OpenMM code with the backbone's topology and positions (N, CA, C; nanometers):
from openmm import Vec3, app, unit

residues = "MET TRP LYS ARG ALA CYS ASP THR GLU ALA ARG CYS ILE ALA GLU ALA LYS GLU TYR ASN LYS GLN ARG TRP ASP LYS THR HIS MET GLU PRO ASP PHE LYS GLU GLY GLU GLN VAL LEU VAL SER THR LEU LYS PHE TYR ASN LEU LYS GLY PRO LYS LYS MET ARG ASP SER PHE VAL GLY PRO PHE THR ASN ILE LYS LEU VAL GLY LYS MET GLN TRP LYS LYS LYS ASN PRO THR PRO PRO GLU ILE VAL GLU VAL ASP ASP SER PRO GLY PRO VAL LYS ARG ILE ILE LYS ALA ARG LYS ILE ARG LEU ASN ASP LYS ASP GLN ARG GLN TYR LEU VAL ARG PHE LYS THR GLN THR ALA ASP LYS ASP LYS GLY LEU ALA GLU ASP ALA ILE PRO ASP GLY ASN LEU ARG LEU ARG".split()
positions = [
    Vec3(0.0831, -0.1192, 0.0000),
    Vec3(0.0000, 0.0000, 0.0000),
    Vec3(0.0878, 0.1259, 0.0000),
    Vec3(0.1852, 0.1266, 0.0898),
    Vec3(0.2748, 0.2424, 0.1001),
    Vec3(0.3570, 0.2574, -0.0275),
    Vec3(0.4020, 0.1467, -0.0802),
    Vec3(0.4830, 0.1474, -0.2020),
    Vec3(0.4033, 0.2014, -0.3203),
    Vec3(0.2758, 0.1605, -0.3307),
    Vec3(0.1912, 0.2065, -0.4402),
    Vec3(0.1643, 0.3565, -0.4293),
    Vec3(0.1468, 0.4088, -0.3086),
    Vec3(0.1250, 0.5526, -0.2871),
    Vec3(0.2500, 0.6317, -0.3276),
    Vec3(0.3681, 0.5801, -0.2914),
    Vec3(0.4931, 0.6481, -0.3290),
    Vec3(0.5116, 0.6479, -0.4798),
    Vec3(0.4776, 0.5367, -0.5466),
    Vec3(0.4893, 0.5299, -0.6924),
    Vec3(0.3931, 0.6274, -0.7598),
    Vec3(0.2710, 0.6362, -0.7105),
    Vec3(0.1715, 0.7292, -0.7660),
    Vec3(0.2178, 0.8734, -0.7483),
    Vec3(0.2725, 0.9023, -0.6316),
    Vec3(0.3229, 1.0379, -0.6046),
    Vec3(0.4369, 1.0732, -0.7003),
    Vec3(0.5304, 0.9829, -0.7194),
    Vec3(0.6440, 1.0079, -0.8083),
    Vec3(0.5965, 1.0266, -0.9523),
    Vec3(0.4971, 0.9450, -0.9958),
    Vec3(0.4437, 0.9567, -1.1308),
    Vec3(0.3720, 1.0906, -1.1506),
    Vec3(0.2948, 1.1348, -1.0514),
    Vec3(0.2233, 1.2637, -1.0601),
    Vec3(0.3216, 1.3805, -1.0672),
    Vec3(0.4274, 1.3731, -0.9881),
    Vec3(0.5282, 1.4806, -0.9893),
    Vec3(0.5987, 1.4843, -1.1246),
    Vec3(0.6309, 1.3664, -1.1801),
    Vec3(0.6976, 1.3608, -1.3108),
    Vec3(0.6069, 1.4155, -1.4207),
    Vec3(0.4766, 1.3823, -1.4159),
    Vec3(0.3820, 1.4336, -1.5157),
    Vec3(0.3690, 1.5859, -1.5054),
    Vec3(0.3607, 1.6374, -1.3831),
    Vec3(0.3495, 1.7825, -1.3639),
    Vec3(0.4758, 1.8530, -1.4136),
    Vec3(0.5901, 1.7915, -1.3857),
    Vec3(0.7171, 1.8501, -1.4302),
    Vec3(0.7235, 1.8535, -1.5826),
    Vec3(0.6841, 1.7452, -1.6476),
    Vec3(0.6856, 1.7381, -1.7939),
    Vec3(0.5869, 1.8385, -1.8546),
    Vec3(0.4684, 1.8502, -1.7953),
    Vec3(0.3678, 1.9455, -1.8442),
    Vec3(0.4204, 2.0889, -1.8352),
    Vec3(0.4773, 2.1234, -1.7197),
    Vec3(0.5301, 2.2594, -1.7024),
    Vec3(0.6483, 2.2857, -1.7959),
    Vec3(0.7319, 2.1852, -1.8200),
    Vec3(0.8455, 2.2010, -1.9114),
    Vec3(0.7969, 2.2258, -2.0533),
    Vec3(0.6942, 2.1519, -2.0970),
    Vec3(0.6398, 2.1712, -2.2313),
    Vec3(0.5813, 2.3122, -2.2473),
    Vec3(0.5084, 2.3578, -2.1468),
    Vec3(0.4509, 2.4938, -2.1538),
    Vec3(0.5605, 2.5989, -2.1590),
    Vec3(0.6644, 2.5814, -2.0787),
    Vec3(0.7758, 2.6776, -2.0759),
    Vec3(0.8482, 2.6795, -2.2107),
    Vec3(0.8775, 2.5596, -2.2639),
    Vec3(0.9504, 2.5519, -2.3901),
    Vec3(0.8687, 2.6087, -2.5062),
    Vec3(0.7363, 2.5942, -2.5005),
    Vec3(0.6512, 2.6417, -2.6085),
    Vec3(0.6433, 2.7950, -2.6114),
    Vec3(0.6419, 2.8597, -2.4944),
    Vec3(0.6200, 3.0045, -2.4896),
    Vec3(0.7466, 3.0856, -2.4672),
    Vec3(0.8500, 3.0252, -2.4111),
    Vec3(0.9678, 3.1032, -2.3733),
    Vec3(1.0655, 3.1168, -2.4892),
    Vec3(1.1151, 3.2383, -2.5077),
    Vec3(1.2189, 3.2635, -2.6076),
    Vec3(1.3357, 3.3304, -2.5373),
    Vec3(1.4551, 3.2780, -2.5570),
    Vec3(1.5741, 3.3407, -2.5000),
    Vec3(1.6008, 3.4703, -2.5745),
    Vec3(1.6176, 3.5811, -2.5028),
    Vec3(1.6507, 3.7052, -2.5728),
    Vec3(1.7907, 3.6961, -2.6321),
    Vec3(1.8046, 3.7484, -2.7522),
    Vec3(1.9353, 3.7432, -2.8178),
    Vec3(1.9886, 3.8856, -2.8324),
    Vec3(2.0483, 3.9344, -2.7260),
    Vec3(2.1062, 4.0680, -2.7288),
    Vec3(2.2393, 4.0637, -2.8015),
    Vec3(2.2672, 4.1710, -2.8721),
    Vec3(2.3928, 4.1800, -2.9456),
    Vec3(2.4760, 4.2947, -2.8901),
    Vec3(2.6038, 4.2904, -2.9187),
    Vec3(2.6945, 4.3954, -2.8744),
    Vec3(2.6598, 4.5253, -2.9475),
    Vec3(2.6511, 4.6353, -2.8716),
    Vec3(2.6176, 4.7647, -2.9298),
    Vec3(2.4688, 4.7935, -2.9329),
    Vec3(2.3867, 4.6958, -2.8975),
    Vec3(2.2418, 4.7135, -2.8980),
    Vec3(2.1987, 4.7909, -2.7737),
    Vec3(2.0946, 4.8712, -2.7883),
    Vec3(2.0449, 4.9472, -2.6741),
    Vec3(1.9328, 4.8694, -2.6066),
    Vec3(1.9381, 4.8648, -2.4718),
    Vec3(1.8404, 4.7886, -2.3947),
    Vec3(1.7880, 4.8730, -2.2793),
    Vec3(1.6708, 4.8360, -2.2286),
    Vec3(1.6138, 4.8972, -2.1093),
    Vec3(1.6366, 4.8030, -1.9917),
    Vec3(1.6532, 4.8588, -1.8717),
    Vec3(1.6767, 4.7795, -1.7516),
    Vec3(1.5548, 4.7929, -1.6610),
    Vec3(1.5045, 4.6805, -1.6111),
    Vec3(1.3878, 4.6798, -1.5238),
    Vec3(1.4222, 4.7392, -1.3878),
    Vec3(1.3293, 4.8146, -1.3298),
    Vec3(1.3498, 4.8740, -1.1977),
    Vec3(1.2763, 4.7956, -1.0896),
    Vec3(1.2400, 4.6714, -1.1186),
    Vec3(1.1624, 4.5911, -1.0248),
    Vec3(1.2349, 4.5706, -0.8919),
    Vec3(1.3644, 4.5467, -0.8958),
    Vec3(1.4413, 4.5212, -0.7737),
    Vec3(1.5219, 4.6427, -0.7280),
    Vec3(1.4905, 4.7615, -0.7779),
    Vec3(1.5576, 4.8838, -0.7336),
    Vec3(1.4858, 4.9318, -0.6080),
    Vec3(1.5464, 4.9129, -0.4927),
    Vec3(1.4808, 4.9482, -0.3677),
    Vec3(1.5150, 5.0892, -0.3214),
    Vec3(1.6030, 5.1585, -0.3923),
    Vec3(1.6439, 5.2913, -0.3492),
    Vec3(1.5629, 5.4024, -0.4156),
    Vec3(1.4615, 5.3685, -0.4944),
    Vec3(1.3801, 5.4700, -0.5609),
    Vec3(1.2738, 5.5221, -0.4653),
    Vec3(1.2500, 5.6514, -0.4704),
    Vec3(1.1533, 5.7147, -0.3805),
    Vec3(1.0183, 5.7266, -0.4507),
    Vec3(0.9166, 5.7535, -0.3725),
    Vec3(0.7842, 5.7782, -0.4277),
    Vec3(0.7005, 5.6521, -0.4324),
    Vec3(0.5724, 5.6681, -0.4659),
    Vec3(0.4835, 5.5522, -0.4717),
    Vec3(0.5229, 5.4572, -0.5850),
    Vec3(0.5058, 5.3289, -0.5598),
    Vec3(0.5487, 5.2260, -0.6541),
    Vec3(0.4734, 5.2366, -0.7871),
    Vec3(0.3457, 5.2742, -0.7807),
    Vec3(0.2658, 5.2846, -0.9019),
    Vec3(0.3165, 5.3930, -0.9961),
    Vec3(0.3747, 5.4977, -0.9391),
    Vec3(0.4142, 5.6127, -1.0196),
    Vec3(0.5570, 5.6019, -1.0735),
    Vec3(0.6351, 5.5039, -1.0292),
    Vec3(0.7735, 5.4897, -1.0742),
    Vec3(0.7788, 5.4367, -1.2167),
    Vec3(0.8878, 5.4662, -1.2849),
    Vec3(0.9099, 5.4101, -1.4176),
    Vec3(0.9409, 5.2615, -1.4037),
    Vec3(0.8856, 5.1796, -1.4913),
    Vec3(0.9110, 5.0355, -1.4874),
    Vec3(1.0495, 5.0007, -1.5395),
    Vec3(1.0997, 5.0818, -1.6305),
    Vec3(1.2299, 5.0565, -1.6907),
    Vec3(1.3085, 5.1862, -1.6960),
    Vec3(1.4413, 5.1749, -1.6926),
    Vec3(1.5292, 5.2902, -1.7104),
    Vec3(1.6218, 5.2608, -1.8271),
    Vec3(1.6713, 5.3659, -1.8870),
    Vec3(1.7646, 5.3465, -1.9963),
    Vec3(1.7316, 5.4412, -2.1086),
    Vec3(1.7747, 5.4183, -2.2267),
    Vec3(1.8403, 5.2989, -2.2770),
    Vec3(1.9892, 5.2963, -2.2452),
    Vec3(2.0407, 5.1759, -2.2266),
    Vec3(2.1821, 5.1521, -2.2043),
    Vec3(2.2364, 5.0758, -2.3245),
    Vec3(2.3621, 5.0977, -2.3554),
    Vec3(2.4255, 5.0292, -2.4681),
    Vec3(2.5071, 4.9118, -2.4157),
    Vec3(2.4840, 4.7930, -2.4722),
    Vec3(2.5620, 4.6746, -2.4349),
    Vec3(2.7029, 4.6879, -2.4898),
    Vec3(2.8020, 4.6707, -2.4024),
    Vec3(2.9413, 4.6806, -2.4458),
    Vec3(2.9985, 4.5415, -2.4733),
    Vec3(2.9890, 4.4509, -2.3740),
    Vec3(3.0391, 4.3149, -2.3980),
    Vec3(2.9689, 4.2178, -2.3041),
    Vec3(2.9652, 4.0905, -2.3450),
    Vec3(2.9021, 3.9843, -2.2683),
    Vec3(2.9956, 3.9415, -2.1566),
    Vec3(2.9458, 3.9457, -2.0321),
    Vec3(3.0270, 3.9096, -1.9164),
    Vec3(2.9978, 3.7665, -1.8741),
    Vec3(2.8716, 3.7272, -1.8704),
    Vec3(2.8304, 3.5924, -1.8338),
    Vec3(2.7036, 3.5597, -1.9104),
    Vec3(2.6376, 3.4495, -1.8740),
    Vec3(2.5133, 3.4154, -1.9411),
    Vec3(2.4089, 3.5219, -1.9078),
    Vec3(2.3668, 3.5960, -2.0076),
    Vec3(2.2687, 3.7045, -1.9937),
    Vec3(2.3175, 3.8174, -1.9031),
    Vec3(2.4473, 3.8329, -1.8886),
    Vec3(2.5037, 3.9437, -1.8115),
    Vec3(2.5905, 4.0257, -1.9046),
    Vec3(2.5528, 4.1518, -1.9195),
    Vec3(2.6235, 4.2410, -2.0107),
    Vec3(2.6858, 4.3554, -1.9347),
    Vec3(2.8009, 4.3983, -1.9813),
    Vec3(2.8591, 4.5223, -1.9312),
    Vec3(2.7935, 4.6330, -2.0124),
    Vec3(2.7359, 4.7312, -1.9426),
    Vec3(2.6598, 4.8348, -2.0107),
    Vec3(2.7282, 4.9694, -2.0000),
    Vec3(2.7079, 5.0516, -2.0997),
    Vec3(2.7610, 5.1873, -2.0998),
    Vec3(2.6503, 5.2797, -2.0507),
    Vec3(2.6804, 5.3576, -1.9461),
    Vec3(2.5809, 5.4508, -1.8947),
    Vec3(2.5620, 5.5659, -1.9922),
    Vec3(2.4381, 5.6149, -2.0045),
    Vec3(2.4160, 5.7281, -2.0938),
    Vec3(2.4850, 5.8526, -2.0398),
    Vec3(2.5292, 5.9377, -2.1292),
    Vec3(2.5969, 6.0596, -2.0860),
    Vec3(2.4954, 6.1545, -2.0250),
    Vec3(2.5316, 6.2181, -1.9144),
    Vec3(2.4376, 6.3118, -1.8526),
    Vec3(2.4220, 6.4358, -1.9394),
    Vec3(2.3084, 6.5031, -1.9292),
    Vec3(2.2888, 6.6233, -2.0095),
    Vec3(2.3813, 6.7348, -1.9635),
    Vec3(2.4120, 6.8256, -2.0551),
    Vec3(2.4970, 6.9383, -2.0205),
    Vec3(2.4227, 7.0304, -1.9251),
    Vec3(2.4967, 7.0840, -1.8295),
    Vec3(2.4373, 7.1765, -1.7340),
    Vec3(2.4378, 7.3150, -1.7971),
    Vec3(2.3204, 7.3735, -1.8043),
    Vec3(2.3056, 7.5040, -1.8664),
    Vec3(2.3096, 7.6097, -1.7570),
    Vec3(2.3920, 7.7103, -1.7779),
    Vec3(2.3998, 7.8208, -1.6827),
    Vec3(2.2728, 7.9044, -1.6946),
    Vec3(2.2081, 7.9291, -1.5822),
    Vec3(2.0863, 8.0088, -1.5804),
    Vec3(2.1224, 8.1507, -1.5409),
    Vec3(2.0691, 8.2465, -1.6151),
    Vec3(2.0950, 8.3869, -1.5862),
    Vec3(2.0089, 8.4268, -1.4667),
    Vec3(2.0723, 8.4560, -1.3532),
    Vec3(1.9994, 8.4898, -1.2317),
    Vec3(1.9745, 8.6390, -1.2161),
    Vec3(2.0150, 8.7187, -1.3131),
    Vec3(1.9923, 8.8626, -1.2994),
    Vec3(1.8424, 8.8892, -1.3066),
    Vec3(1.7922, 8.9752, -1.2195),
    Vec3(1.6480, 8.9954, -1.2121),
    Vec3(1.5889, 9.0672, -1.3328),
    Vec3(1.6691, 9.1353, -1.4118),
    Vec3(1.6173, 9.2062, -1.5275),
    Vec3(1.5906, 9.3522, -1.4946),
    Vec3(1.5252, 9.4232, -1.5867),
    Vec3(1.5005, 9.5658, -1.5647),
    Vec3(1.3951, 9.5891, -1.4565),
    Vec3(1.4055, 9.7043, -1.3915),
    Vec3(1.3124, 9.7403, -1.2844),
    Vec3(1.1804, 9.7838, -1.3462),
    Vec3(1.0708, 9.7283, -1.2953),
    Vec3(0.9385, 9.7683, -1.3423),
    Vec3(0.8926, 9.8921, -1.2667),
    Vec3(0.9004, 9.8846, -1.1331),
    Vec3(0.8645, 10.0014, -1.0524),
    Vec3(0.9162, 9.9849, -0.9110),
    Vec3(0.9219, 10.0960, -0.8420),
    Vec3(0.9602, 10.0981, -0.7014),
    Vec3(0.8307, 10.1077, -0.6223),
    Vec3(0.8060, 10.0120, -0.5356),
    Vec3(0.6770, 10.0019, -0.4687),
    Vec3(0.6710, 10.0901, -0.3449),
    Vec3(0.7662, 10.0765, -0.2549),
    Vec3(0.7659, 10.1608, -0.1357),
    Vec3(0.9065, 10.1724, -0.0789),
    Vec3(0.9226, 10.2684, 0.0115),
    Vec3(1.0533, 10.2937, 0.0723),
    Vec3(1.0420, 10.2779, 0.2230),
    Vec3(1.1544, 10.2476, 0.2873),
    Vec3(1.1590, 10.2402, 0.4334),
    Vec3(1.2987, 10.2773, 0.4792),
    Vec3(1.3073, 10.3185, 0.6053),
    Vec3(1.4375, 10.3507, 0.6642),
    Vec3(1.4798, 10.2351, 0.7522),
    Vec3(1.6060, 10.1962, 0.7372),
    Vec3(1.6615, 10.0923, 0.8243),
    Vec3(1.7915, 10.1439, 0.8833),
    Vec3(1.8300, 10.0853, 0.9942),
    Vec3(1.9554, 10.1235, 1.0597),
    Vec3(2.0571, 10.0147, 1.0294),
    Vec3(2.1652, 10.0530, 0.9602),
    Vec3(2.2676, 9.9586, 0.9194),
    Vec3(2.4031, 10.0186, 0.9527),
    Vec3(2.4808, 9.9486, 1.0359),
    Vec3(2.6129, 9.9959, 1.0811),
    Vec3(2.6039, 10.1335, 1.1467),
    Vec3(2.5086, 10.1507, 1.2346),
    Vec3(2.4859, 10.2757, 1.3085),
    Vec3(2.4576, 10.3940, 1.2169),
    Vec3(2.4040, 10.3698, 1.1005),
    Vec3(2.3659, 10.4769, 1.0088),
    Vec3(2.2264, 10.4485, 0.9567),
    Vec3(2.1497, 10.5554, 0.9378),
    Vec3(2.0181, 10.5406, 0.8761),
    Vec3(2.0360, 10.5263, 0.7254),
    Vec3(1.9650, 10.4294, 0.6694),
    Vec3(1.9704, 10.4088, 0.5253),
    Vec3(1.8296, 10.3914, 0.4727),
    Vec3(1.8076, 10.4363, 0.3508),
    Vec3(1.6792, 10.4134, 0.2853),
    Vec3(1.6889, 10.2847, 0.2034),
    Vec3(1.5830, 10.2060, 0.2124),
    Vec3(1.5760, 10.0833, 0.1346),
    Vec3(1.4446, 10.0863, 0.0577),
    Vec3(1.4480, 10.0432, -0.0674),
    Vec3(1.3320, 10.0509, -0.1552),
    Vec3(1.2901, 9.9103, -0.1974),
    Vec3(1.1585, 9.8868, -0.1935),
    Vec3(1.1038, 9.7592, -0.2397),
    Vec3(1.0842, 9.7707, -0.3906),
    Vec3(1.1543, 9.6861, -0.4652),
    Vec3(1.1599, 9.6977, -0.6110),
    Vec3(1.0946, 9.5755, -0.6749),
    Vec3(1.0123, 9.6008, -0.7774),
    Vec3(0.9547, 9.4919, -0.8569),
    Vec3(1.0197, 9.4946, -0.9945),
    Vec3(1.0561, 9.3755, -1.0438),
    Vec3(1.1240, 9.3635, -1.1722),
    Vec3(1.0256, 9.3212, -1.2803),
    Vec3(1.0535, 9.3572, -1.4064),
    Vec3(0.9619, 9.3308, -1.5176),
    Vec3(0.9461, 9.1820, -1.5461),
    Vec3(1.0521, 9.1076, -1.5377),
    Vec3(1.0481, 8.9666, -1.5788),
    Vec3(1.0109, 8.8710, -1.4662),
    Vec3(0.9832, 8.9237, -1.3453),
    Vec3(0.9569, 8.8345, -1.2330),
    Vec3(0.8252, 8.8692, -1.1650),
    Vec3(0.7758, 8.7756, -1.0862),
    Vec3(0.6480, 8.7939, -1.0190),
    Vec3(0.6672, 8.8678, -0.8873),
    Vec3(0.5544, 8.8969, -0.8198),
    Vec3(0.5572, 8.9777, -0.6984),
    Vec3(0.6310, 8.9091, -0.5839),
    Vec3(0.6359, 8.7780, -0.5823),
    Vec3(0.7058, 8.7105, -0.4730),
    Vec3(0.8576, 8.7222, -0.4850),
    Vec3(0.9076, 8.7744, -0.5955),
    Vec3(1.0512, 8.7947, -0.6139),
    Vec3(1.0923, 8.9401, -0.5901),
    Vec3(1.0033, 9.0216, -0.5321),
    Vec3(1.0379, 9.1607, -0.5019),
    Vec3(1.1538, 9.1644, -0.4041),
    Vec3(1.2399, 9.2660, -0.4188),
    Vec3(1.3585, 9.2766, -0.3333),
    Vec3(1.3660, 9.4142, -0.2709),
    Vec3(1.4216, 9.4174, -0.1508),
    Vec3(1.4517, 9.5442, -0.0867),
    Vec3(1.5952, 9.5820, -0.1172),
    Vec3(1.6149, 9.6911, -0.1918),
    Vec3(1.7481, 9.7317, -0.2356),
    Vec3(1.7776, 9.8741, -0.1920),
    Vec3(1.9063, 9.9017, -0.1713),
    Vec3(1.9498, 10.0387, -0.1435),
    Vec3(1.9508, 10.1167, -0.2747),
    Vec3(1.9592, 10.2501, -0.2627),
    Vec3(1.9516, 10.3347, -0.3818),
    Vec3(2.0636, 10.3044, -0.4809),
    Vec3(2.1831, 10.2802, -0.4316),
    Vec3(2.2952, 10.2553, -0.5221),
    Vec3(2.2908, 10.1158, -0.5853),
    Vec3(2.2091, 10.0244, -0.5324),
    Vec3(2.1983, 9.8898, -0.5878),
    Vec3(2.0905, 9.8801, -0.6954),
    Vec3(2.0061, 9.9831, -0.7072),
    Vec3(1.8994, 9.9819, -0.8072),
    Vec3(1.9579, 10.0299, -0.9403),
    Vec3(1.9382, 9.9543, -1.0493),
    Vec3(1.9843, 10.0031, -1.1794),
    Vec3(1.9099, 10.1316, -1.2157),
    Vec3(1.9816, 10.2335, -1.2561),
    Vec3(1.9256, 10.3670, -1.2844),
    Vec3(1.8497, 10.4214, -1.1642),
    Vec3(1.9016, 10.3956, -1.0456),
    Vec3(1.8348, 10.4380, -0.9223),
    Vec3(1.8251, 10.5886, -0.9086),
    Vec3(1.9296, 10.6613, -0.9498),
    Vec3(1.9258, 10.8068, -0.9354),
    Vec3(1.8195, 10.8686, -1.0259),
    Vec3(1.7862, 10.8062, -1.1393),
    Vec3(1.6811, 10.8578, -1.2270),
    Vec3(1.5422, 10.8201, -1.1764),
    Vec3(1.5271, 10.7001, -1.1254),
    Vec3(1.3964, 10.6512, -1.0817),
    Vec3(1.3505, 10.7132, -0.9502),
    Vec3(1.4428, 10.7593, -0.8685),
    Vec3(1.4064, 10.8092, -0.7355),
    Vec3(1.3980, 10.9615, -0.7298),
    Vec3(1.3822, 11.0301, -0.8380),
    Vec3(1.3701, 11.1756, -0.8365),
    Vec3(1.2380, 11.2189, -0.7817),
] * unit.nanometer
topology = app.Topology()
chain = topology.addChain("A")
for resn in residues:
    res = topology.addResidue(resn, chain)
    for name in ("N", "CA", "C"):
        topology.addAtom(name, app.Element.getBySymbol(name[0]), res)
């Protein structure tokens, strides 16, 4: 009885193994990457990415395959980073002087003017001294 149960179990496992092997062989295709080809890399096992999982990119790249290191292991060339563009931080021409105030700086009274610039919004208004305002002597007459 015990022997027959063990034989049935072994036969069922062998049949299941053969069935799964046939299904795998029928649907699976080995990817054939070539040297110099561009590929995407899955981010499934990247645990250092921030943000919700649903919103992350599934793949990153493209990366260029340089040479085959092992079975399905390629040495990849990282993409070159974009050039850093210098941003002009100058506020631009003065649109108007909004108001003035007196402040005490280094034991001296100084006038400071709230200035709005043409190319920027109201939250970028600055308090500047008369000599720091472009064309300040003309605008403050």
